[in-house]
FILUMTI-188359 format. One line per field, with one value per residue: residue number from 1; x, y, z of N, C-alpha, C in turn. Coordinates in pm, 1 decimal, padded with zeros to 6 digits, always signed. Atoms other than C-alpha are relative to their C-alpha. Layout:
num (NUM | ...)
n.px (X | ...)
n.py (Y | ...)
n.pz (Z | ...)
ca.px (X | ...)
ca.py (Y | ...)
ca.pz (Z | ...)
c.px (X | ...)
c.py (Y | ...)
c.pz (Z | ...)
//
This chain:
num (1 | 2 | 3 | 4 | 5 | 6 | 7 | 8 | 9 | 10 | 11 | 12 | 13 | 14 | 15 | 16 | 17 | 18 | 19 | 20 | 21 | 22 | 23 | 24 | 25 | 26 | 27 | 28 | 29 | 30 | 31 | 32 | 33 | 34 | 35 | 36 | 37 | 38 | 39 | 40 | 41 | 42 | 43 | 44 | 45 | 46 | 47 | 48 | 49 | 50 | 51 | 52 | 53 | 54 | 55 | 56 | 57 | 58 | 59 | 60 | 61 | 62 | 63 | 64 | 65 | 66 | 67 | 68 | 69 | 70 | 71 | 72 | 73 | 74 | 75 | 76 | 77 | 78 | 79 | 80 | 81 | 82 | 83 | 84 | 85 | 86 | 87 | 88 | 89 | 90 | 91 | 92 | 93 | 94 | 95 | 96 | 97 | 98 | 99 | 100 | 101 | 102 | 103 | 104 | 105 | 106 | 107 | 108 | 109 | 110 | 111 | 112 | 113 | 114 | 115 | 116 | 117 | 118 | 119 | 120 | 121 | 122 | 123 | 124 | 125 | 126 | 127 | 128 | 129 | 130 | 131 | 132 | 133 | 134 | 135 | 136 | 137 | 138 | 139 | 140 | 141)
n.px (-00089.2 | -00091.4 | -00110.3 | -00180.3 | -00038.6 | -00157.4 | -00039.5 | +00082.7 | +00134.2 | -00081.0 | +00145.2 | -00074.8 | -00087.0 | +00138.8 | +00021.6 | +00106.5 | +00053.3 | -00133.8 | +00102.6 | +00124.7 | +00014.8 | -00028.3 | +00047.5 | +00076.8 | -00121.8 | -00025.0 | -00113.5 | -00106.8 | -00127.4 | -00148.1 | -00006.5 | -00148.3 | -00038.4 | -00121.3 | -00021.4 | -00030.2 | +00026.4 | -00008.1 | +00110.0 | +00020.9 | +00025.4 | -00064.2 | +00077.4 | +00032.9 | +00067.5 | +00112.5 | -00076.5 | -00027.9 | +00046.6 | -00092.1 | +00005.8 | -00025.3 | -00033.9 | +00007.2 | -00126.7 | -00013.7 | -00127.2 | -00074.2 | +00026.5 | +00034.3 | +00070.2 | +00052.3 | +00116.7 | +00163.2 | +00102.2 | +00145.8 | +00150.2 | +00026.5 | +00099.2 | +00071.0 | -00057.0 | +00098.1 | -00082.0 | +00021.4 | -00064.5 | -00069.0 | -00068.3 | -00026.5 | -00077.0 | -00180.1 | -00011.3 | -00022.1 | +00080.7 | -00130.3 | +00003.2 | -00133.0 | -00032.4 | +00016.5 | -00140.8 | +00034.8 | +00062.8 | +00085.9 | -00038.0 | -00046.7 | -00118.2 | -00066.5 | -00057.3 | -00055.7 | +00004.1 | -00097.0 | -00022.2 | -00082.8 | +00081.2 | +00024.0 | +00096.7 | +00064.1 | +00100.3 | -00033.5 | -00051.0 | -00069.5 | -00187.9 | -00028.0 | -00029.4 | -00068.7 | -00109.2 | +00000.3 | -00030.8 | -00153.5 | +00015.9 | +00083.7 | -00119.9 | +00060.6 | +00056.6 | -00105.7 | +00071.7 | +00110.9 | +00158.1 | +00013.2 | +00009.7 | -00146.1 | -00115.6 | +00004.8 | -00080.1 | -00105.9 | -00043.9 | +00088.9 | +00075.4 | +00174.9 | +00094.5 | +00087.3 | +00079.0)
n.py (+00030.5 | +00107.2 | +00103.0 | +00019.3 | +00168.2 | -00008.6 | +00114.4 | +00152.5 | -00070.5 | -00009.9 | +00024.8 | +00127.8 | +00037.8 | +00033.2 | +00147.3 | +00049.5 | -00111.6 | -00082.5 | -00047.9 | -00006.2 | -00103.3 | -00081.1 | +00037.7 | -00082.0 | -00084.9 | -00016.5 | +00074.8 | -00058.7 | -00072.6 | +00021.0 | -00131.0 | +00019.1 | -00014.9 | +00032.3 | +00075.8 | +00165.3 | +00106.0 | +00114.7 | +00136.0 | +00104.2 | +00132.0 | +00108.2 | +00110.4 | +00078.1 | -00055.1 | -00103.5 | -00122.3 | -00117.9 | -00147.3 | -00114.6 | -00073.4 | -00160.3 | -00073.2 | -00128.6 | -00142.0 | -00102.5 | -00073.6 | +00141.4 | +00066.1 | +00025.5 | +00125.9 | +00008.5 | +00060.4 | -00061.7 | -00059.2 | +00015.5 | -00070.5 | +00076.1 | +00052.7 | +00078.1 | +00112.5 | +00051.7 | -00076.8 | +00127.2 | +00076.8 | -00038.7 | +00025.2 | +00103.8 | +00088.0 | -00064.9 | +00003.6 | -00106.1 | -00008.3 | -00093.7 | +00111.1 | +00048.7 | +00145.2 | -00006.5 | -00008.4 | -00072.0 | -00099.4 | -00092.2 | -00126.9 | -00052.5 | -00124.8 | -00034.1 | -00013.5 | -00092.1 | +00067.1 | -00006.5 | -00140.7 | -00066.1 | -00024.8 | +00075.5 | +00027.1 | +00127.9 | +00151.1 | +00101.4 | +00128.4 | +00161.3 | -00000.2 | +00131.4 | -00061.7 | +00102.2 | +00048.2 | +00108.2 | +00179.4 | +00011.7 | +00046.5 | -00069.8 | -00066.7 | -00155.4 | -00021.8 | -00141.8 | -00054.2 | +00014.6 | +00028.0 | +00105.8 | +00065.7 | +00029.6 | +00021.2 | +00116.7 | +00029.5 | +00021.3 | +00092.6 | +00115.2 | +00061.3 | -00002.4 | -00057.3 | +00054.1 | +00034.3)
n.pz (-00083.5 | +00091.5 | -00083.6 | +00081.2 | -00004.9 | +00025.5 | -00033.4 | +00042.4 | +00008.5 | +00190.7 | +00058.7 | +00031.7 | -00108.0 | -00098.7 | +00042.7 | -00163.6 | -00065.8 | +00007.8 | +00107.3 | -00039.1 | -00068.0 | +00084.1 | +00124.0 | +00098.8 | +00062.7 | +00147.4 | +00004.5 | -00073.4 | +00013.8 | -00076.1 | -00109.7 | -00128.6 | -00122.8 | -00013.8 | -00137.0 | +00021.2 | +00034.2 | +00020.8 | +00038.1 | -00152.9 | +00043.1 | +00021.8 | +00110.2 | -00021.3 | -00058.7 | +00071.2 | +00078.1 | -00080.1 | +00033.8 | -00074.3 | -00097.8 | +00053.5 | -00079.2 | +00111.4 | -00036.7 | +00179.3 | +00107.2 | +00036.6 | +00174.5 | +00085.8 | -00038.4 | +00070.9 | -00033.0 | +00074.7 | -00093.9 | -00015.0 | -00023.5 | -00080.1 | -00046.0 | +00013.6 | -00043.6 | -00130.5 | -00080.6 | -00131.8 | +00115.0 | -00009.0 | -00170.0 | -00021.3 | +00071.3 | -00019.5 | -00148.0 | -00052.8 | -00070.8 | -00139.0 | -00063.7 | +00029.6 | +00110.3 | +00173.9 | +00069.7 | +00104.3 | -00028.1 | +00120.0 | -00014.5 | +00127.3 | -00039.2 | +00120.6 | +00126.5 | +00183.6 | +00103.3 | +00110.9 | +00114.0 | -00021.5 | -00059.0 | -00151.3 | -00091.2 | -00147.3 | -00005.8 | -00088.1 | +00038.8 | -00094.0 | -00056.0 | -00126.7 | -00115.7 | -00082.0 | +00048.2 | +00105.1 | -00045.1 | +00042.2 | +00170.4 | +00091.6 | +00109.8 | +00087.0 | +00131.8 | +00028.4 | +00063.1 | -00012.0 | +00052.7 | -00022.7 | +00114.2 | +00041.4 | -00093.6 | +00031.4 | +00076.0 | -00036.9 | -00129.7 | -00024.6 | -00098.6 | -00042.8 | -00083.5 | -00090.8 | +00020.0)
ca.px (+06848.1 | +07117.6 | +07321.4 | +07645.7 | +07757.1 | +08159.2 | +08102.2 | +07859.0 | +07573.9 | +07726.8 | +07391.5 | +07688.4 | +07831.8 | +07458.1 | +07410.6 | +07107.2 | +06950.8 | +07223.3 | +07035.5 | +06693.5 | +06749.0 | +06888.5 | +06636.1 | +06404.5 | +06748.2 | +06791.5 | +07135.8 | +07302.6 | +07616.4 | +07981.5 | +08086.4 | +08399.5 | +08449.2 | +08691.9 | +08847.4 | +09006.1 | +08895.8 | +08956.2 | +08834.5 | +08725.6 | +08687.0 | +08772.8 | +08664.3 | +08649.3 | +08383.8 | +08169.8 | +08392.3 | +08466.9 | +08344.0 | +08475.0 | +08495.3 | +08504.4 | +08690.9 | +08511.7 | +08806.3 | +08729.6 | +09122.1 | +09159.8 | +09191.5 | +08989.2 | +08687.8 | +08510.1 | +08125.4 | +07786.0 | +07526.6 | +07182.4 | +06837.8 | +06742.8 | +06342.8 | +06270.7 | +06507.7 | +06362.5 | +06592.3 | +06497.1 | +06591.8 | +06886.5 | +07038.5 | +06979.1 | +07119.0 | +07470.2 | +07405.6 | +07400.8 | +07214.3 | +07328.5 | +07465.2 | +07814.5 | +07805.0 | +07686.1 | +07954.3 | +07805.0 | +07687.1 | +07452.7 | +07624.7 | +07596.3 | +07887.5 | +08053.2 | +08077.2 | +08204.9 | +08021.0 | +08208.8 | +08090.6 | +08253.6 | +07924.7 | +07937.5 | +07673.4 | +07501.0 | +07451.5 | +07398.6 | +07674.7 | +07771.3 | +08111.3 | +08238.1 | +08214.2 | +08460.0 | +08834.8 | +08972.4 | +09001.0 | +09311.0 | +09395.0 | +09146.3 | +09347.3 | +09398.6 | +09232.5 | +09511.8 | +09311.0 | +08982.0 | +08734.0 | +08634.7 | +08541.9 | +08825.1 | +09015.2 | +08840.1 | +08917.1 | +09239.4 | +09276.4 | +09021.0 | +08866.0 | +08471.7 | +08228.0 | +08038.0 | +07690.9)
ca.py (-00739.5 | -00933.7 | -01235.0 | -01269.8 | -01687.9 | -01759.3 | -02142.0 | -02480.6 | -02208.2 | -02110.2 | -02210.5 | -02452.2 | -02571.5 | -02635.3 | -02994.9 | -03152.8 | -02919.2 | -02657.2 | -02616.1 | -02673.6 | -02362.4 | -02167.1 | -02289.9 | -01937.8 | -01722.9 | -01541.0 | -01613.3 | -01382.8 | -01118.5 | -01144.5 | -00987.2 | -00980.1 | -00981.9 | -00923.2 | -01133.6 | -01527.0 | -01787.8 | -02162.6 | -02503.6 | -02732.5 | -03095.2 | -03409.1 | -03651.5 | -03880.0 | -03652.9 | -03557.8 | -03324.7 | -02979.6 | -02633.8 | -02276.3 | -02062.7 | -01666.5 | -01471.6 | -01172.7 | -00837.7 | -00531.1 | -00465.2 | -00844.3 | -01001.9 | -01028.3 | -01324.6 | -01404.3 | -01498.8 | -01379.1 | -01165.8 | -01227.1 | -01068.7 | -01210.0 | -01179.4 | -01483.0 | -01676.7 | -01875.7 | -01682.5 | -01986.5 | -02219.3 | -02114.1 | -02024.7 | -02370.8 | -02501.2 | -02270.5 | -02330.0 | -01980.2 | -01852.7 | -01656.6 | -01933.7 | -02034.0 | -02350.0 | -02159.1 | -02231.5 | -01935.1 | -01576.4 | -01350.2 | -01055.6 | -00785.2 | -00624.1 | -00451.1 | -00573.7 | -00487.6 | -00595.1 | -00677.9 | -00312.4 | -00188.6 | -00103.0 | -00109.6 | -00274.9 | -00485.6 | -00832.7 | -01065.1 | -01340.9 | -01658.5 | -01554.6 | -01850.3 | -01775.9 | -01998.5 | -02019.4 | -02177.3 | -02553.7 | -02707.1 | -02863.6 | -02592.3 | -02495.6 | -02144.8 | -02058.1 | -01834.9 | -01621.5 | -01667.2 | -01846.8 | -02171.2 | -02268.0 | -02215.3 | -02366.9 | -02669.5 | -02703.6 | -02674.3 | -02906.6 | -03190.4 | -03167.1 | -03196.5 | -02966.8 | -03068.1 | -03239.7)
ca.pz (-09486.9 | -09718.2 | -09636.0 | -09748.6 | -09809.6 | -09828.6 | -09779.4 | -09777.2 | -09836.5 | -10182.7 | -10449.5 | -10617.7 | -10319.4 | -10134.6 | -10089.4 | -09841.0 | -09595.1 | -09687.9 | -10054.8 | -09897.6 | -09697.8 | -09974.7 | -10232.8 | -10282.3 | -10291.4 | -10648.8 | -10770.5 | -10584.4 | -10638.0 | -10605.7 | -10271.0 | -10088.1 | -09715.1 | -09502.4 | -09210.6 | -09204.5 | -09340.4 | -09239.9 | -09340.6 | -09059.1 | -09049.8 | -09253.5 | -09585.7 | -09328.8 | -09136.2 | -09428.9 | -09582.0 | -09478.7 | -09412.3 | -09360.5 | -09038.4 | -09115.3 | -08846.7 | -08961.8 | -08951.4 | -09184.0 | -09212.9 | -09257.9 | -09636.1 | -09863.4 | -09795.8 | -10118.8 | -10152.0 | -10275.7 | -10145.3 | -10132.2 | -10127.0 | -09786.8 | -09742.7 | -09827.5 | -09591.4 | -09261.9 | -09028.6 | -08739.1 | -09001.8 | -09097.2 | -08709.0 | -08661.2 | -08931.8 | -08838.9 | -08484.6 | -08403.2 | -08093.4 | -07792.2 | -07613.7 | -07478.4 | -07719.4 | -08032.2 | -08305.8 | -08503.0 | -08446.1 | -08711.3 | -08759.1 | -09010.3 | -09134.0 | -09473.4 | -09772.1 | -10125.9 | -10466.0 | -10746.8 | -10908.1 | -10607.7 | -10418.8 | -10030.5 | -09841.7 | -09510.4 | -09491.3 | -09237.9 | -09227.8 | -08995.5 | -08834.7 | -08618.2 | -08294.2 | -08114.5 | -08132.1 | -08424.2 | -08379.8 | -08376.6 | -08735.3 | -08865.5 | -09240.8 | -09364.2 | -09677.6 | -09868.7 | -10090.7 | -09939.9 | -10126.1 | -10041.2 | -10348.0 | -10486.3 | -10234.1 | -10269.4 | -10621.1 | -10579.8 | -10278.4 | -10400.1 | -10088.6 | -10048.6 | -09906.5 | -09590.0 | -09657.4)
c.px (+00071.8 | +00007.1 | +00121.8 | +00070.4 | +00111.1 | -00017.6 | -00103.4 | -00147.2 | -00006.3 | -00127.1 | +00090.4 | +00070.3 | -00077.7 | -00001.1 | -00112.9 | -00086.2 | +00050.8 | -00114.6 | -00161.6 | +00008.7 | -00001.3 | -00071.5 | -00108.0 | +00115.3 | +00017.5 | +00146.4 | +00159.4 | +00092.8 | +00128.3 | +00012.1 | +00129.1 | -00047.2 | +00094.3 | +00010.3 | +00102.8 | -00076.4 | +00094.4 | -00042.1 | +00086.4 | -00084.8 | +00075.7 | -00081.1 | -00089.7 | -00148.5 | -00126.0 | +00002.2 | +00006.5 | -00058.8 | +00069.0 | -00066.6 | +00026.6 | +00029.2 | -00004.0 | +00167.3 | -00038.5 | +00111.8 | +00060.6 | +00034.5 | -00107.2 | -00115.6 | -00088.2 | -00124.5 | -00082.0 | -00117.0 | -00120.7 | -00109.8 | -00079.7 | -00147.7 | -00094.3 | +00053.6 | -00071.7 | +00143.5 | +00052.4 | +00057.9 | +00148.5 | +00096.9 | +00009.2 | +00110.6 | +00180.9 | +00004.8 | +00061.3 | -00138.0 | +00118.9 | -00020.4 | +00112.5 | +00061.0 | -00052.9 | +00173.4 | +00004.2 | -00026.3 | -00041.9 | +00057.5 | -00007.7 | +00102.8 | -00037.5 | +00015.0 | -00014.3 | -00070.3 | +00072.4 | -00006.5 | +00061.8 | -00090.4 | -00004.5 | -00083.0 | +00002.5 | +00025.8 | +00012.7 | +00141.4 | +00037.5 | +00145.0 | -00013.5 | +00026.8 | +00088.3 | +00140.0 | +00023.6 | +00023.9 | +00154.7 | -00045.0 | -00098.5 | +00136.9 | -00026.2 | -00061.6 | +00071.2 | -00070.4 | -00150.4 | -00158.7 | +00020.8 | -00020.9 | +00105.8 | +00110.4 | +00016.0 | +00021.8 | +00103.3 | +00037.5 | -00077.0 | -00069.5 | -00159.8 | -00073.2 | -00077.1 | -00129.1 | -00104.0)
c.py (-00072.4 | -00083.2 | -00027.8 | -00194.7 | -00018.3 | -00185.7 | -00134.5 | +00065.4 | +00068.2 | -00106.3 | -00124.4 | -00114.7 | -00095.5 | -00130.3 | -00044.9 | +00123.6 | +00125.2 | +00040.7 | +00001.4 | +00144.7 | +00154.2 | +00056.3 | +00157.3 | +00106.0 | +00033.5 | -00010.0 | +00111.1 | +00091.8 | -00058.9 | +00100.9 | -00044.9 | +00062.1 | +00049.9 | -00047.9 | -00179.6 | -00054.1 | -00134.1 | -00072.9 | -00092.2 | -00126.8 | -00113.7 | -00066.7 | -00079.6 | +00045.3 | +00021.5 | +00100.5 | +00128.5 | +00099.6 | +00138.3 | +00064.0 | +00084.1 | +00017.9 | +00117.7 | +00131.8 | +00066.5 | +00048.3 | -00112.9 | -00033.1 | -00013.4 | -00160.6 | -00036.4 | -00097.9 | +00086.2 | +00036.7 | -00004.4 | +00063.4 | -00086.7 | -00006.4 | -00084.4 | -00131.9 | -00061.5 | +00015.8 | -00128.7 | -00114.2 | -00003.2 | +00051.4 | -00138.1 | -00094.6 | +00049.7 | +00003.1 | +00099.3 | +00083.6 | +00076.3 | -00123.3 | +00020.6 | -00044.5 | +00028.2 | -00002.2 | +00099.9 | +00105.2 | +00066.5 | +00105.0 | +00062.6 | +00084.7 | -00010.7 | -00163.2 | +00033.4 | -00123.5 | -00055.6 | +00128.4 | +00089.1 | +00077.3 | -00051.0 | -00011.6 | -00053.4 | -00172.1 | -00072.8 | -00111.6 | -00070.7 | +00013.4 | -00075.2 | +00085.0 | -00053.9 | +00063.0 | -00087.0 | -00126.5 | -00050.9 | -00067.6 | +00078.9 | +00033.2 | +00139.5 | -00011.8 | +00096.7 | -00013.6 | +00065.8 | +00007.6 | -00153.7 | -00071.2 | -00026.6 | -00090.2 | -00206.2 | -00086.6 | -00021.6 | -00131.9 | -00159.6 | -00077.1 | +00015.9 | +00064.0 | -00102.0 | -00025.9 | -00002.6)
c.pz (-00119.8 | +00110.7 | -00098.0 | +00052.6 | -00074.8 | +00016.8 | -00051.6 | -00095.5 | -00168.6 | -00085.3 | -00115.4 | +00053.8 | +00081.6 | -00035.0 | +00096.4 | +00035.9 | -00060.7 | -00127.8 | +00043.2 | +00082.3 | -00106.6 | -00122.8 | -00051.0 | -00029.7 | -00094.4 | -00002.0 | +00067.5 | -00104.4 | +00031.5 | +00082.0 | +00014.6 | +00138.4 | +00033.9 | +00139.6 | -00074.1 | -00031.6 | +00021.0 | -00005.6 | +00131.4 | -00070.7 | -00119.4 | -00073.0 | +00105.5 | +00089.0 | -00065.8 | -00082.2 | +00054.9 | -00009.6 | +00068.9 | +00115.0 | -00102.1 | +00171.1 | -00065.8 | +00069.9 | -00079.8 | -00017.3 | -00026.0 | -00166.2 | -00030.9 | -00002.4 | -00156.3 | -00027.4 | -00090.4 | +00071.2 | -00054.7 | +00059.9 | +00140.3 | +00038.9 | +00013.1 | +00095.2 | +00146.9 | +00079.2 | +00125.6 | -00086.8 | -00015.5 | +00119.0 | +00006.2 | -00056.7 | +00051.6 | +00120.0 | +00077.6 | +00073.4 | +00076.8 | +00111.7 | +00031.2 | -00104.3 | -00118.3 | -00078.4 | -00046.9 | +00044.3 | -00167.0 | -00027.9 | -00100.1 | +00004.5 | -00131.4 | -00109.9 | -00177.1 | -00117.2 | -00030.6 | -00104.9 | +00074.2 | +00125.6 | +00141.0 | +00121.0 | +00126.9 | -00028.1 | +00106.5 | -00082.4 | +00169.5 | +00008.2 | +00094.1 | +00127.1 | +00163.0 | -00005.7 | -00101.9 | +00043.1 | -00042.8 | -00091.0 | -00113.4 | -00099.0 | -00062.7 | -00135.7 | -00055.5 | -00138.6 | -00016.4 | -00039.6 | +00015.6 | -00076.8 | -00114.0 | +00037.1 | -00010.5 | -00103.3 | -00047.9 | +00054.2 | -00011.4 | +00104.5 | -00025.0 | +00108.8 | +00082.5 | -00062.0 | +00083.3)
//
């Protein structure tokens, strides 16, 4: 299976524990999924992170797809607070993604499992990395 990353797990953005979790992954391929992307958090809280509300008919969300054979899924799920239960923040779900060359494939993605929190900011254009650059905000570490 593959892994689609769109936020703090993107190699260029990953710091601390996130960087350790993806250290064994190769460079990946640019890809898009569909849905709504929001930023959550504030600089005073250590930065922000994105949440993906997957919607196959939604706008493009930009990220990368990696082969995931080396992923420690238990550690990744713990980092993302993804589990079966009412207090889960994310759910790991297999979704359709389109690679830069137009190839369609399936990949796991961490999709937000709750209602959009108050104060969340929509990310126009669907790229967390570009949004950080444009706004001067920092990614959660």
